[in-house]
N, C-alpha and C positions, 0 to 999 in steps of 0.2 A: 536614726532608728537602729536598734540592735536586731540583727538578723538571727532569728531563732533556727534551731537545727532543722525543723520541719519545713522551713521556707524553701530550701533547695528542692526538696521533693515536690512541693506544691508548684514551684516555678516550672519544673519539667512538665507537669501535667497541664499547665496553662496553655500550652500549644496544642493540646489534644482536644478533639471535638467533644469528648465525654463531659458530663457535668462533674465539676469538682465539688465534692461534699466534705465539709469540715465539721466534725462533731466534737463535743466536749462540754464540760460544765460552763455555766455562766462565768464570765470574767477571767477565763484562762488566756484570752488574747485572740479569740477567733475573729472579732471585728477588725482588730489591728492587722491580722494576717491577710484578710480579704482586701483591705484597703491597700496593703503593700502590694498584693498581686495586681490590683487595678493600676497602681503606679507603673508597673512593668509593662502594661499594655501600651504600645506605641501610638495607636490612633486615639481619637477623641470620641468615638462612637461607643460610649460606655456609660453605665449608670450604677450608682450605689443606692440600694433601697433598704431602709431600716423597717423591718416588719413590726416593730414595736409601736410605730406611729399609727394612730387611728385612721389617718387618711388612706394609708396603704392597705390596712386591714379592710376598710370599706371598699376600696378599689378592687382588690383581688377576690372579694366575695360577690362581685358583679357576675351574673350568669353568662354574659357574652364575652368570650375571649377576645373577639375583635374589638369590642368596646374598651377592654383593658389595654390592648395594644395601641389603639388610637390615643388613649390618655397618656400612655408612656411616651409616644411619639411627640406629643405636645410638650413633654418635659425635656425633649432634645435628643432622643435616641431614634435611630432609623433601623427598622427591622429588615429592610431589603438589601442591606449591605452588612459587611462583617461587623458584628456587635458582641459586646460583653455585658452581661447583666449580673450584678452581685445582689443576692438576696440574703439579708442578715437576720437570723433567728426565725427561720422558716416555719418552725413548729407552731408558731402563733397563728398561722393561717392554714386551715385544714385542707383546702382544695388546691394548694399551690403545686404539689407534685403533678397533678393532672394538667395544670396550666403549663408547667415546664415541659412536660412531654409533648403537648400540642405545639408549642413554639419551637422546641428542639427539632421535631420532625418536619415542621412546615418551613421554618426559616433558617435552621442550622445555627441558631444563636448559641454562643458559649456562655454557660451559667456557672457562677461561683456561688455556692450556697453554704450557709452555716446553720447549725442547729444545736440545741442544748441537750439532746437526748437520743441515744441509739434506741431506746425503748420504743419510741414512736417512729423515728425517721427511717431506721433500717427496714422495718416492716413496710412502711408506706412506699419506700423507694424500690424495694424488692418487687412489689406488686406493679407499680406504674412505670418504673424506669429501668427495668431489667436490661442489662447490656448497654445502658446509656450513662452510667455514672461510675465514679471511683470514690470510695469513702476513705477519708483520712481522719484519724482520731488525735485530738490535741489535748494535752495535759498541762498542769502547772509546770513551772520551770524546773528543769533538771538542776542539779547542783552546779554543773558546768555553766549553764545559762544564768543561774543565780549569780555566780561570780562575775560573769560578763556584765550583768546589770549593776553590779557593785563596782565596776571599773577595773577589775583585774585583767591583766594582759592576756589576750587570747592565746598567744603562743605558749606562755607559761602554763596555762590551763591544759592545753593539749599535751604538753610534755609530761605532765603529772598523772595522766589518765591511767588508772588501775595499777599504779606502781606501789611497791612496798613502802612502809612507813618512812617518811622523810622529815626529819626534825625541823628543817628550815621552812618547808611548806606548811607543816603542822602549826608551828608557832606564828606564822604569818596569817593563817586563815582560820584558826580554831574558833575565834569569836564569830566569824561569819557563818561557820558551820553550826555553831550553837544557835545563832539566829534562825538559820534554815530549819533546824530541828524543832524549834518552838513555833515559828510563824509561817513556815512553808514557802511555797513557790508561786502563789498568785501574783502576777506582775505588779499590780498597783499596791499590793501589800508590801512587796519587796522594796518598791521605790519610796514608800512612805517612811519618813525618818523618825516618827515618834511612835513609842510603844502604844500609847493611847489610840493613835490613828490606825495602827495595824489591827488592834483589837476591834475597833469600831467597824473597820472594813470587813473583817472575818465574820463578825456578827451579822452584818448586812448581807454577806454572801450566803450564809446559812439560812437566814430568814427568807431571802428571795428564792432560794432553792426550794424550800418547803412550801412557801406561800404561792409561788408561781409555777415552777416546774412540776412539782408533785400534783398540785391541783389541776394543772392543765393536761398532764400526761397520764392520769389515772382516774379511776372511778372512785378512789378513796375519798371519803369526807375528811376534811382537815379537823382533827381533834387532838387532844393531848396525848393519845396513845402513840401517835406517830413520833412526836417529839420525845416522848418518854423512851421509846425504843431506840431512837438515834443516840440519845445520851447513854443508854445502857450498853449499846454496841461500842461506844467510845471507851467505856470503862473496861471492856473485855477485848480490846484490840490485841491481836496476836494469839488469841485463843480459838479453839475449835467452835464452830457454829453448832450449838446444841439447841434445836428448836423447842424441845420439851422444857429444858431449863429456862430458856428465855421466856417461854410462855408462863411458866410458874412465877418467875420474878416480876415480869411486867404486867401480869394479869391480862394478857391478850391471847386470843385464840391462836393455837399453834399454826393452823393453816394461814391465818392472816399474817403472822410473823414471816412465814415462808414467802408469801406474796410481797410483803414489804421489802425483804432482803433482796428478792429478785429485782424489784423496782430500784432500790438503792444502787445495786451493782450496775444496772443498765442505764442509770442516769449519772454514772461516774462518781458517785459519792464514796463508794467502797470498791475494793477488789478482793476476790476470794482466791486462796492458794490451795490447790487440790493436793491430796497425798500422793507420794511417789510409790508406785507399785507397777509391776508388770502384768498384773491381773486386773483387767478392766472392770470386772464385777466388784472387786474389792474397792476400787477407786470410787465407784458409784456409791457403795455402802458407807465408806468412811467419810467422816465429816471434814469439810474444808476449814482452813483457818481464815480469819477475817482481818483485813487491814483497810485503812482509810486512804483515799487517793491523794490526800495532802495533809502534811503534818500540822499546818495552821488550823485546818478544820478540826482535826483531832484534838488539838490542845484547846481550841475555843469551846468545844463541846464537853471535854472531860475535865479541863482545868487542873487543879491540884490532885485530882483523883488519878491522873495519868502519871505514871512513874517515868523517870528519865530513861530507864531501860525500855519501856514500851515505846516512848517517842523515838528512841534510836532504832529499835527493831522495825518500827513502822517505816521510818525513813529509808532504811536499807531495803525493805521489801519494795518500795517505790523505785529506788535507784537500780536494783537488780532487775525489776520488771521492765525497766527501760532498755535493758541490755539482753535479757535472756527469757526463755520460757522458765516458769517458776513452779516448783513443787516443794513439799516438805516431807520428811520421813520420820516415822515413829514406830518403834517396836511395841509388842504387847506389854513388855515389862516397863515401858515408859521412856526408855532410852530413845533419843531423837537426834536428828540433824535438822537445824533450822530451815535450810533451803537446799534444794537440789536444782542445779542450773542446767537446762538443756539435756536433762537425763544423764549428765556426764560429770558434773562438778559438784562436790559437797562444800557447802558454805555454812560456817558457824558464826553467830553474832554475839560478841561479848563487849560490854561497855569498857572494861579494863582487862584486856586479854593477857594471859600468862602462858608459860611453856606447857603446863599441864593441859590447858584447853586445846593446844595444838596436838598434843599426844593423843588425847581422847578423840579428837576429830579424825586423826589418821586411822586409829583403830576401828572406829565405826564406819568410816568410808571404805576401808579394806573389806569389810564384810559384804559390802555392796559392789565390790570390784570397781570403785570409783577412784581412779588414779590421781586425779587432780583435786586439791582441797584449798579452800580459802578461809582463813581466820580473819574476821573483820572486827576492828575495834574502834573505840572513840577516844578513850583517854590513855595516855602513856603510863604504863605501870611503873612502880618505884624501882623495879629491877632494870637491867639493861636489855630486857627482851624486846625485840623489835621485829620479829618474824610475823608480821601481820599487815593487812592493808587498812589504813585509816579510812573511815567513812568519807572523809573529805577528798579522797582520791578515787572514789568509786563512781565513775561516770564514763 
């Protein structure tokens, strides 16, 4: 098994009494993570429960907590001694947080919990498990993890982290990065060796997200409006979120679009990048930019309507978000800096960077007193210019 970056943090929390909560989209690897954690438990008083199974949904809807406990004991777990209970996809059973609270307080059981949505789970756990849980968010593979899944040497990956352009590394891994840009980082998609298989898996992930998570976690009726909006957002990735324009194009009420986008963000389909400003009121007024949480989902939704530049910028937004707090900057005259990292670093994204791009970035960053700048590129220019970070080094 390939140990993902988040596993070390999760292992540390395994010894804590608090409930370990892992949130993220379906198929990002939450089930694998929780099974890995169970393997690290040295005793055998442990159980894995798949909440998608109807027998467990029926069991946990039983009014009597003691009856539930008795049934689980028949399955081999003892609550009166040190025990670990893993509950996978908890959002499928509405009253589970209250059951966890009861068992946690009564028996001191260690719970490992996964869920597909912060939209539901964060609110539920804030109410019922205050002070009793720690939440960890899991995302598709970073490019460093992607390389590990492809068999690239871990030490070599570590040495190339955030370095300037290196021709040897670029030539060795540019085809892998091209695959990452188009098909993203869902583990089973990465491991599937056929293009057809990758596309089918991504289509299935999107359909299950809309048909299951959205239906389960919201009051919205499933209709063509929802899918139309998702496709429209894909075509506008990297652009500001203008609710009025989206409403006019999609023919959907503006307030409903706002609600949909809030839902998409809180179920890990998209992430929003807010403007960089020292004035909080301006930050609230200005529109955020929209990016997708995975390039594979973006490409599957947008297809040939998505340019290579949009795919690259979206991937960089994901890669930077894994490392930094992210904003963007734009002046009234339209001049902009693609990303501001941790309020301190200016970053510009260009598919094929040239010296002029670096000079423009320096000039714009100086206006904001940002001393550090990063020019991020994908393709090697025809000139000898190499003063940039290749996207395949950005992790």
